[in-house]
C-alpha positions, 0 to 999 in steps of 0.5 A, spaced: 495 471 649 493 475 643 495 473 636 497 479 632 496 478 625 500 483 620 496 484 614 499 488 608 496 495 606 490 493 602 489 500 598 497 499 596 496 492 593 489 494 590 492 500 587 498 496 584 493 490 581 488 496 578 494 499 575 497 492 572 490 491 569 489 497 566 496 496 562 494 489 560 487 492 557 490 498 554 496 494 551 492 488 548 488 492 543 494 496 541 497 490 539 491 487 535 490 493 531 497 493 527 496 487 522 501 484 517 499 482 510 503 478 504 501 481 498 500 476 492 496 476 485 490 473 489 489 480 493 493 485 490 491 488 483 496 493 479 493 497 473 497 501 468 494 506 463 497 510 458 494 515 453 496 514 445 494 517 439 490 512 437 487 511 444 488 508 451 492 503 453 490 499 459 494 493 462 495 489 469 501 486 472 500 479 472 505 477 478 506 482 484 509 480 491 510 484 497 508 486 504 503 491 507 503 493 514 497 497 517 494 500 523 487 500 524 487 505 530 491 510 526 489 508 519 496 508 517 500 503 512 506 501 510 507 498 503 513 494 500 511 492 493 514 489 487 511 488 480 514 483 475 514 488 469 515 481 464 508 479 466 504 486 464 498 484 460 495 489 455 489 489 451 493 487 444 500 484 442 502 490 439 500 494 446 504 489 450 510 489 446 510 497 446 509 496 454 515 492 455 519 495 450 526 499 451 522 505 450 517 504 456 518 499 462 524 496 458 522 489 462 528 485 458 533 490 462 529 492 468 524 486 470 521 489 476 518 495 478 519 496 486 515 501 490 515 503 498 511 508 501 507 510 507 500 513 508 496 517 513 489 519 513 485 525 511 477 526 510 475 529 504 468 530 502 466 526 508 470 520 506 476 517 509 482 518 504 490 518 505 496 520 501 501 515 500 508 518 499 514 513 497 519 512 492 518 508 486 524 504 482 523 503 475 528 502 469 533 502 474 531 509 477 528 511 483 524 517 484 518 520 489 511 517 487 505 520 491 498 516 491 491 518 493 489 512 497 482 511 499 480 506 505 474 502 503 470 500 509 464 495 509 460 497 515 466 498 520 471 494 517 476 496 512 476 491 506 480 495 501 486 500 500 485 503 493 491 507 491 491 512 484 497 516 482 500 519 476 507 520 474 511 523 468 515 517 465 520 521 462 523 522 469 524 515 469 527 515 462 521 513 458 521 515 451 515 518 448 515 513 442 516 519 437 510 522 441 505 517 439 504 515 447 503 521 452 508 521 457 504 522 463 501 515 465 496 513 471 497 507 475 492 504 480 493 499 486 487 495 489 489 491 495 483 487 498 484 486 506 482 479 509 476 480 514 478 480 522 475 478 528 
């Protein structure tokens, strides 16, 4: 008597296994590319510059918090950043008082500055840069704020996001302090990224 063995079609099972393997391989890098970073004063520096009749006023927010989500494969990012206006440091006591006053940041009434935005890459002079478009809430008012963002690489590793933008303080209700401080101000945000494996 002859035994009959029924084997499943090898090609069908082989194809199914190959497809599943490819899906796993394709899905794993995609998950690994998206990274999340909690923003703190240790990795985030927010600078503020204003010009006055007596020279430049440079300051830095002492306390910042928020989140950064960035996709290494697409080189895109989403930033949600809050700055404590009561902690802004300036070069002199007079400048610090002016920056926190009702004519500028008005930190007593509006203690925080908030920015939410998204960036996408572009190539400028053989360097990868991107424009971050979002909204900034300052002195209780929210308006469009655009940053030019440079992605800084060390080798093939993204190590910093450096964003610079200029805004007209009058749009947020700032006073020009009897024309002693020019209305256009510049802000720069530097976010240091951790190494990844």
